[in-house]
Each structure stands twice: as structure tokens, then as C-alpha cells.
C-alpha distance (Angstrom), angle and dihedral (degrees) to the residues before:
residue distance angle dihedral
M1 . . .
A2 3.79 . .
P3 3.84 120.8 .
N4 3.80 114.0 -76.7
D5 3.80 91.1 11.9
A6 3.79 115.7 143.7
P7 3.82 119.2 -149.0
P8 3.83 110.0 -80.2
L9 3.77 118.8 -111.6
A10 3.78 128.2 -170.6
S11 3.81 89.2 -126.3
S12 3.78 140.0 -35.8
P13 3.82 111.3 -101.5
D14 3.79 88.0 -123.6
V15 3.80 112.3 25.0
V16 3.79 92.8 -179.8
A17 3.80 91.3 56.5
A18 3.82 88.4 45.5
A19 3.81 90.1 54.3
H20 3.79 91.0 52.1
A21 3.79 91.1 48.4
L22 3.82 90.5 51.2
Y23 3.82 93.6 47.9
P24 3.85 94.4 94.6
L25 3.81 91.9 50.4
V26 3.82 91.9 50.3
L27 3.80 91.2 46.8
A28 3.81 91.7 50.2
S29 3.82 92.1 47.1
R30 3.80 101.0 47.3
D31 3.83 95.3 93.9
E32 3.80 89.2 52.8
A33 3.80 90.6 49.0
E34 3.79 90.2 52.0
R35 3.82 91.0 48.9
I36 3.82 98.7 47.1
R37 3.83 92.7 34.7
H38 3.77 96.0 -130.7
L39 3.80 139.9 66.2
P40 3.82 110.9 -67.6
P41 3.84 110.5 -109.7
A42 3.83 93.2 -121.3
V43 3.82 90.7 54.8
A44 3.80 93.1 45.7
A45 3.80 89.8 50.0
Q46 3.78 92.9 53.3
F47 3.80 92.8 46.0
A48 3.81 88.6 53.1
A49 3.79 93.8 45.2
N50 3.80 90.7 55.1
G51 3.80 95.7 45.5
L52 3.79 95.3 -111.2
F53 3.84 94.0 134.7
Q54 3.83 96.5 52.4
M55 3.79 107.5 40.3
Y56 3.81 91.5 127.1
L57 3.82 95.2 44.2
P58 3.85 110.6 122.8
R59 3.78 116.8 -102.8
A60 3.79 89.2 -126.7
M61 3.82 86.9 65.8
G62 3.82 95.6 46.0
G63 3.79 96.5 -88.9
A64 3.79 129.8 126.0
E65 3.85 102.9 -129.2
R66 3.78 92.1 -138.1
S67 3.79 119.4 -161.9
P68 3.84 120.3 -104.4
L69 3.80 89.9 -111.9
E70 3.79 92.0 57.2
V71 3.78 89.8 49.9
F72 3.81 89.4 47.7
H73 3.80 92.5 57.2
V74 3.80 93.3 45.4
V75 3.81 94.1 49.2
E76 3.81 93.5 43.2
T77 3.80 91.7 52.6
I78 3.81 94.7 48.4
S79 3.82 92.6 43.2
R80 3.79 91.2 52.8
A81 3.82 86.6 64.3
D82 3.79 96.6 37.8
G83 3.81 128.5 -4.4
S84 3.81 92.9 -152.6
A85 3.80 93.2 54.2
G86 3.81 90.9 48.1
W87 3.79 89.7 49.2
C88 3.80 91.6 53.8
V89 3.81 89.7 53.1
T90 3.80 91.3 47.5
V91 3.79 95.5 50.5
A92 3.82 96.3 44.2
N93 3.80 90.7 53.7
A94 3.80 95.1 43.1
I95 3.79 92.1 54.2
S96 3.82 93.8 41.6
A97 3.81 88.1 60.1
F98 3.81 88.9 65.9
M99 3.79 87.7 66.2
G100 3.78 84.3 81.2
W101 3.83 84.7 84.1
L102 3.83 91.8 60.3
T103 3.80 127.9 79.1
P104 3.84 116.4 -100.2
E105 3.79 88.2 -114.2
A106 3.82 92.4 55.7
G107 3.78 91.0 44.5
R108 3.78 92.8 53.5
Q109 3.79 91.3 47.1
L110 3.79 89.1 56.2
A111 3.81 99.5 37.4
G112 3.80 98.7 40.5
T113 3.79 128.6 -143.4
P114 2.97 114.7 -50.2
A115 3.78 90.3 26.6
N116 3.79 112.7 -105.1
I117 3.78 106.2 159.1
R118 3.78 127.9 156.5
V119 3.80 109.4 -172.9
A120 3.80 128.5 -163.2
G121 3.76 131.3 160.6
S122 3.76 145.0 103.8
L123 3.79 136.2 -77.4
R124 3.77 89.9 -154.8
S125 3.80 111.5 107.7
L126 3.81 95.9 -127.4
G127 3.81 99.3 137.6
H128 3.79 138.2 61.9
A129 3.78 128.0 -131.9
K130 3.77 116.1 -155.2
V131 3.81 114.5 -151.1
V132 3.82 113.2 -117.8
D133 3.80 135.2 158.8
G134 3.80 109.2 -58.9
G135 3.77 96.6 2.8
Y136 3.80 142.3 -29.0
R137 3.81 142.8 -49.5
L138 3.80 106.3 -129.6
S139 3.80 127.6 -154.1
G140 3.80 132.7 161.1
R141 3.77 148.7 96.7
W142 3.80 123.3 -102.8
N143 3.81 133.6 -175.5
F144 3.81 139.8 -151.8
A145 3.81 94.0 41.2
S146 3.79 97.2 165.0
G147 3.79 113.0 -159.3
I148 3.79 95.6 13.2
D149 3.80 92.9 139.1
H150 3.81 91.4 66.4
A151 3.81 97.4 29.8
T152 3.79 123.3 121.5
V153 3.80 97.1 -173.5
L154 3.81 131.9 32.5
Y155 3.78 128.6 -149.5
C156 3.81 111.3 -146.4
S157 3.79 121.6 -175.7
A158 3.81 110.9 -151.1
T159 3.77 143.0 170.9
V160 3.81 112.0 -115.3
T161 3.82 116.4 -126.2
D162 3.79 136.7 -171.4
G163 3.77 98.4 -145.1
D164 3.77 102.8 -45.2
T165 3.80 95.2 -26.3
P166 3.85 117.9 98.4
R167 3.76 114.3 -126.6
K168 3.79 117.5 -122.1
T169 3.77 129.8 -140.6
A170 3.82 122.1 -132.7
S171 3.83 87.9 -90.3
G172 3.82 91.6 54.3
A173 3.80 95.8 -108.3
P174 3.83 121.8 129.4
E175 3.81 112.1 -88.0
V176 3.81 110.7 -114.4
R177 3.79 125.3 -168.3
A178 3.75 135.1 179.4
M179 3.80 114.4 -118.4
W180 3.81 119.4 -157.7
I181 3.81 115.9 -157.0
P182 3.81 138.2 166.2
A183 3.79 108.6 -92.1
D184 3.78 92.8 -126.4
Q185 3.82 89.8 66.9
A186 3.83 91.3 68.4
T187 3.79 131.2 73.9
I188 3.82 115.4 -130.3
I189 3.82 113.3 -136.1
D190 3.81 114.9 -156.5
A191 3.78 103.5 -127.5
W192 3.80 100.9 129.3
S193 3.83 102.9 113.3
V194 3.79 103.6 136.9
V195 3.79 146.1 148.0
G196 3.82 96.6 -114.6
M197 3.80 143.7 5.4
R198 3.80 87.0 43.3
G199 3.77 93.2 156.0
T200 3.80 94.6 61.8
G201 3.82 93.5 81.3
S202 3.82 89.8 -141.4
Q203 3.78 92.5 176.1
D204 3.79 131.9 163.6
F205 3.78 117.9 -107.0
A206 3.79 135.1 -165.2
V207 3.81 132.7 -151.9
E208 3.78 123.4 -165.7
D209 3.81 122.3 -162.3
V210 3.82 96.6 -34.6
F211 3.80 117.0 169.1
V212 3.81 113.6 -124.0
P213 3.82 117.1 -169.7
E214 3.80 114.0 -128.9
I215 3.82 88.8 -116.9
H216 3.81 89.9 60.1
S217 3.79 93.3 58.2
S218 3.80 130.4 77.0
D219 3.79 142.2 -172.2
L220 3.78 111.9 -135.0
S221 3.80 91.2 -166.5
A222 3.84 87.9 65.8
P223 3.81 123.1 76.3
P224 3.81 114.1 -82.7
L225 3.77 118.2 -103.6
E226 3.79 91.0 -139.0
K227 3.80 112.9 74.1
G228 3.80 100.9 -161.7
P229 3.85 119.5 118.1
L230 3.81 92.0 -105.4
Y231 3.79 90.1 67.7
N232 3.79 98.4 47.8
P233 3.83 102.5 127.0
R234 3.84 90.9 -141.3
T235 3.83 93.5 59.4
M236 3.80 100.0 27.5
F237 3.79 95.5 105.1
T238 3.79 92.1 40.2
A239 3.80 88.6 59.5
T240 3.79 97.5 41.9
W241 3.80 95.8 43.1
T242 3.79 92.3 49.2
G243 3.81 83.9 78.0
T244 3.80 90.7 50.2
A245 3.81 90.4 56.3
A246 3.81 90.7 44.7
N247 3.77 88.3 55.5
A248 3.81 92.5 54.9
L249 3.81 93.2 44.9
G250 3.81 90.7 47.7
I251 3.81 90.0 52.4
A252 3.80 89.1 50.5
R253 3.77 91.4 50.5
G254 3.79 89.9 49.6
A255 3.81 90.3 50.6
I256 3.80 91.0 52.0
D257 3.82 89.6 50.1
A258 3.80 89.9 50.2
F259 3.80 92.2 48.8
V260 3.82 92.4 50.7
D261 3.80 90.2 51.4
L262 3.79 92.9 46.3
A263 3.81 94.2 45.2
S264 3.78 91.6 54.8
R265 3.82 93.1 60.3
E266 3.82 109.2 22.1
A267 3.77 133.1 76.9
S268 3.86 124.4 168.2
T269 3.77 141.1 -108.3
A270 3.81 89.9 -98.1
S271 3.82 97.7 51.1
S272 3.79 138.8 18.2
V273 3.83 90.8 -145.2
L274 3.79 110.9 113.9
L275 3.80 115.4 -113.5
R276 3.77 90.1 -118.7
D277 3.80 89.8 63.0
R278 3.79 95.4 52.8
A279 3.79 121.1 96.4
H280 3.82 93.2 -140.6
A281 3.81 93.0 55.6
Q282 3.79 92.0 44.5
A283 3.79 92.2 51.9
R284 3.81 93.9 47.6
L285 3.77 90.9 49.9
G286 3.81 90.9 49.8
E287 3.81 90.7 51.1
A288 3.78 93.0 48.6
E289 3.79 92.1 48.7
A290 3.81 92.0 51.1
I291 3.82 92.4 46.4
V292 3.80 94.5 52.1
N293 3.80 95.1 43.4
A294 3.81 93.0 47.5
A295 3.81 94.0 48.2
R296 3.80 90.9 45.4
A297 3.81 93.2 50.6
Y298 3.79 92.3 49.4
L299 3.78 91.5 49.1
L300 3.80 95.8 48.4
D301 3.82 91.5 46.9
A302 3.81 95.5 46.9
V303 3.80 95.9 43.5
S304 3.82 91.1 45.8
K305 3.80 90.7 54.1
A306 3.81 94.1 45.8
W307 3.81 90.5 48.0
A308 3.83 91.8 48.7
A309 3.81 91.1 50.0
T310 3.80 91.5 49.2
C311 3.78 93.1 48.2
A312 3.80 90.1 48.9
G313 3.79 90.4 55.2
D314 3.80 94.7 -117.5
T315 3.77 111.2 175.5
D316 3.81 96.4 -156.8
L317 3.80 102.7 69.0
D318 3.79 98.7 146.3
R319 3.83 98.1 107.0
P320 3.80 98.1 35.4
I321 3.79 89.4 52.1
A322 3.79 92.4 44.5
Q323 3.81 92.0 52.3
A324 3.79 92.6 46.7
R325 3.77 94.1 46.7
L326 3.81 90.3 45.6
A327 3.81 89.9 50.6
I328 3.82 90.8 51.1
V329 3.81 96.5 53.3
H330 3.82 91.3 39.3
A331 3.83 91.5 52.3
M332 3.80 92.0 51.5
H333 3.79 93.9 51.8
E334 3.80 92.9 42.3
A335 3.81 89.4 52.1
V336 3.81 88.7 57.1
R337 3.79 90.8 49.2
A338 3.80 92.4 51.0
V339 3.80 93.2 48.4
D340 3.80 91.1 48.6
L341 3.80 90.5 53.4
V342 3.80 96.4 55.2
F343 3.81 93.1 37.3
H344 3.78 92.4 56.9
A345 3.81 92.2 40.4
A346 3.80 88.0 59.0
G347 3.80 91.6 57.4
T348 3.80 117.5 -165.1
N349 3.80 89.9 -15.1
A350 3.80 87.4 79.3
V351 3.79 99.2 52.5
Y352 3.79 98.9 73.5
T353 3.80 117.2 97.8
R354 3.78 88.0 -132.6
S355 3.81 87.9 67.7
P356 3.83 115.7 89.1
L357 3.80 86.7 -149.9
E358 3.81 89.7 65.6
R359 3.81 90.5 55.9
Y360 3.81 94.7 46.5
F361 3.82 87.7 51.6
R362 3.80 92.7 53.1
D363 3.80 93.9 42.0
V364 3.79 97.4 51.2
H365 3.79 91.9 49.7
V366 3.78 89.2 55.4
A367 3.81 94.4 42.7
V368 3.80 92.6 57.9
Q369 3.80 90.4 56.1
H370 3.81 88.5 73.4
R371 3.79 118.3 109.4
A372 3.81 90.1 -108.2
G373 3.81 88.2 65.0
L374 3.82 97.7 51.2
P375 3.83 110.0 134.6
G376 3.81 87.8 -135.5
H377 3.81 87.9 77.5
F378 3.82 89.1 71.3
E379 3.82 87.7 58.9
S380 3.81 91.7 47.5
A381 3.78 91.6 51.8
G382 3.77 90.2 49.2
K383 3.79 90.3 53.0
V384 3.80 91.1 55.1
L385 3.81 91.6 48.2
L386 3.82 87.2 52.9
G387 3.80 91.8 51.6
L388 3.82 95.6 -102.7
R389 3.81 130.7 125.2
P390 3.80 118.8 -120.7
A391 3.77 119.8 -140.5
D392 3.84 91.5 -140.4
I393 3.81 119.7 113.2
G394 3.78 116.9 -97.1
W395 3.80 99.2 22.9
């Protein structure tokens, strides 16, 4: 057992309660995370011990198959303390859901018994996998591998080759497969020098000629092997990106907390009146509070309805998915708007790195750069509402 590791558990009986219990630890560790540019080992160990990294892992592999709403509340709580820590939880769970395309045997080989898996990796097809007897030889370099410092398994998307020739699918496109490898078979490349989300450790990594057994590879264009609602290809990104929106909303809530604390003790060079006693600051706080609560309510309602329709086996999921996906991108952009309001209301008090509000401001502006926050999703939702079919993935 590595230093600071807590005993692994398959999952905490109540992951939301576990997240609340871990809130003080995350809050106390966020300066360290910012300094070392990845999740502190003690925090990662506690997240693993309470099942926070594998909430979407299939039951057949020792996971709990938590609902998107449970994951939302966990990620929101952790992100309120530290956006980077919440992001690491989000990404680990999102990628673990793709294990639904592996056999239970392969999943248990990777996750261990009891399951204690911490997944990082990249969905970008930046590697190549050469076909060999029994599997593939994998090489490549990937980026944005959030949480790689504490990961046990890496997800590597790669183009399949016969020798040096890329394989083609029936449609003529390059064949792409996911390759799952032990994290210690990759080399971490320190490239994570960024404006925000510094504590996520979203480094590059390289793999050179690593053998991947056929059983440890998967084709996400094929039907999933797991049949639970989490692995329905139509709602896959709705479920995984619910955590991404929760991260942004949690950061916004943390920023509001930080502003309230700051406003109760800080004035400015132009006036000795505390910020809390100024009409402008009061109004901006009220706006931010309304924005976050409204976006949060829409998200929880839309995701709940999409999840219920999926669990019920409904075949017409177009509108439930469109509303949930619209609520996700809307929540991310509204979180940015709320943080901007309180940041600017704080004036120069907010610009110091000693101010938590400064970090929430940086973090939320990086969080919204994720694919889940692309403005094009508004257009896709509009197409569905007009009876059209978007070309985007997951609609």
C-alpha cells in the first residue's frame, strides 16, 4: 500500500455523505494542490477509499453504477471546496463509464478485487495500435490526462494499424479502439502549466510499444456489453457530462461563499464601508445567487427526466436528451456569469492569489473550455426542438 493510502472499498454506502465529510480535507488541501499541480496523495487516497473515483464502474466489475444525480451532488460538493479536486472526480468517473464496453472479466482484471480503480486518459485518437498475436502494440502521446498522478489505469484512444497501414471500417473511416493499460506503463510528460485548474494534473503522457491484450481493448462504436442505463449510447454523454456541469456549478457556489466571506471584512481604498454594506455588492451577489440556483434547478430537473426515461426503456429520447444536454451547457456558462459578477463586485480585493475568489475565477474559465461547454450545443438542442437531428455525438 502506497503512503497515505486508505484501505480500498468498493464504494461508500452513501457517496454524497462521504463527499460532505471529505469537504474539510479538500478545502485544507487546495493550496497544496495548486502548488504541486495535481491532487495531493492523501486526498486521492480518501476519494478512492470512499468510492468517489468509480461511481460509474459497472456492478459486474465491482462498481456501484451510481445515478447521474448522485454523481452530480458528489462533484458539486467537492468542487465547492476546490474546482481541481472536483474535476478529478468528474473525469475519473466519466472514463470509468466506458468500461461498460469491456467484458466483466477484463474489467475485474483492471479494477482489482475489491474494485479500486482510478482511471485517467484521453478520448483523442492520438496513438496507434499495431495488430499482433493476441492483441496490439500501442504507442503514442496523449494530452489532458486529468488525474494521471494518482491513476492506476489509463484509457488510450488509438488508430488500429496492420503494420504501418491504418485499418478502415466498413464506412472507410480509420478504425479507432480504446486501449486500457496499467498507468505505470506510461511516461508522464510535465506540460501542465496553465491559468486555472492547476491542481488537476492534466499532464501529457506517452506510451511506447506496450502490449495490450485484445480483451483490454474496446470499440465504442459497437454496442456496449453492459446493458444498464448508464451505458446506453444515447445518454452516455448526458450522464458523464452531468458531472462536468456539477463541477462548474460547484465552483460558482464556492466563489459565492468566498465573496460573502470577503465582503464581511473588506472595504476598498476609496471607501471604508464594508463591501457587504454597499448596494452594488448586494445586488451583484443577489444576481449571482439567482443565476446559480436557476441553472442548477434546470439541470437537476432535466437530467432527472432523461435518466427516468432511460431507465424506463423509452425509445423516444430525443427531447429528454436535448433538454438535459441543453441544461448542461447552460449551467456551465451560467456558472461563469455568476463567478464574474462576484469577482468584479469584489474589486481589487479579488485579484490577489491569496484570495480564494481569484482561484475560483481562474478555474471556472478553464472548466467552461471543456467540450461539454461548447456553444455549439445550444444549436444542437435547437435543432432537436425544431424536429431536426444534430450531427453531434450523444444526441
